[in-house]
BAMI-790355 format. One record per residue: residue in three letters; y, z, x of N, C-alpha, C, O in turn. Coordinates in steps of 0.1 Angstrom, whole numbers, plus 2048, in hexadecimal, padded with zeros to 3 digits. Each point is the difference from the previous one (the first is absolute). Layout:
REM BAMI-790355
ALAYZXYZXYZXYZX ...
//
This chain:
REM BAMI-790355
MET187031CB380480380D7F680A8077FD80A7F9 THR7FF7F48137F780980680880980A80A7FC805 PHE7F08107FE80780880A7FC7FC80E7F47FD803 LYS8168038067FD7FD80E7FC80D80780380B7FB ARG7F67F48107FC80B80780C80880580A7FA804 LYS7F48137FD80A80980580D8007F880B801805 ASN7F37FC7EE80C8007F780680E7FF7F880A802 LYS8147F77FA80680D7FE8008057F180480B7FD LEU7F67EC7FA8008047F27F28037FD7F97F67FF GLY8018137FF7F38027FC7FE80F7FE809808801 ALA7EB7FC7FB7FD80E7FD80080880D7FB7FC80B LEU80B80F7F480180980C7F780C7FD7FF8047F5 PRO7FB8028157F880C7FE80880C7FC80B801803 PHE7EE8087F580780C7FB80180A80B80A808800 ASN7ED7F880980080A80B7FD7FA80D7FD7F4801 GLU80381480A7FD7FA80D7F27FD8027FC7F7808 GLU7FB8107F17F27FF8027FB7F47F78028017F4 PRO7F77F58117FB7F67F77F48047F77F9809804 PHE8067F17F17F58037F77F37F88048027F6806 ASP7F380F7F77F37F98028007F47F78068007F5 LYS7F47F58107FF7F47F87F78017F48027F87F6 SER7F481080A7F78027F480380D7F980180A806 PRO8017F57ED80380C7F87F48097FE7F57FC801 VAL80E8117FC7F68097FC8008007F180A8027F9 CYS7EA7FC8017FF7FF7F17F780C7FB7F6803807 LEU80E8027EE7F780B7FA8017FF7F180B7FC7FA LYS7EB8087FF8008007F280580E7FB7FD80A806 VAL80B7F67EF80580C7FB7FC8017F17FB7F67FA ARG8078168007FD8027F28097F87F880B7FC804 GLU7F18017EF8087F87F780E8077FE80180C7FE GLY8097EC80280E8057FE80780480C80C801800 VAL7ED80180B80680580C8097F580680B803805 LYS7F17F17FB8077F580680E7FF7FA80A7FE808 GLU7F78027EB80D7FF7FA80980C80380C7FE802 LYS7EF80E7FE80780C8038057FF80E80C804803 LEU7EC7F88068037FF80E80C7F6803809803807 LYS7F67F27F280A7F580280E8057FA80A7FA804 ALA7F68107F380C8057FB80780980980C8037FE ILE7EE80280D8068098098087F880A7FB7F6806 PRO81280D7FC8087F980A7FB80280E7FC80B804 ASP8037EA8047FC80080E7F28068017FD80780A TRP7FA7F67ED7F28067FF7F87FC80C7F8807805 GLN80A7EC8007F77FC80B80380780D7F7804807 GLU8167FF7FC80480780C7FB80F7FF7FC80680A GLN8067FF7EA7FB80E7FE7F18018027FB80A806 LEU7FE7ED7F57F18008017FC7FE80F7F7806805 ARG8107F28027FE7FE80F80180D8077F8804809 GLY8138047F380280D8067F580A7FD7FC807809 LEU7FF7F97EB7F58087FC7F37FD8077F9809804 ILE8057EA7FE7F47FC80880180480E7F6805806 ASP8167F980080280580E7FD80F8017FA80580A GLU80B8037ED7FE80E8007F18047FE7FB809807 LEU7FE7F07F07F28027FE7F87FD80D7F7808803 ILE80D7EE8047F97FC80C80380B80B7F7804807 LYS8158007FA80480A8097F980E7FE7FB806809 ASN8037FD7EA7FA80D7FD7F18008027F980A802 THR8017EA7FD7F17FE8027FD7F980D7F57FA801 GLY8148068097FE7F980C7F48038087F97F7805 ASP8038167FB7F48048087F37FB7F97F77FE807 ILE80A8027EC7F47FB7F87FD7F18027F47FC801 CYS8177FC8007FE7F28007FB7FB80E7FC7F4800 LYS80581480A7FC7FB80D7F17FF8027FC7FC80B 
//
């Protein structure tokens, strides 16, 4: 069965702001990936840290 357009059953966004379609990828040291995935809600926490990093270095990035 295929989904029809504008259906009411589907994935809903977590927040009001939409995510970018392309992900940010980075390499980490060995073992970090498994430890990171063990942290509850790690993706949202990481997004917050990235936003804070950008805010703190805002003048440098321009």
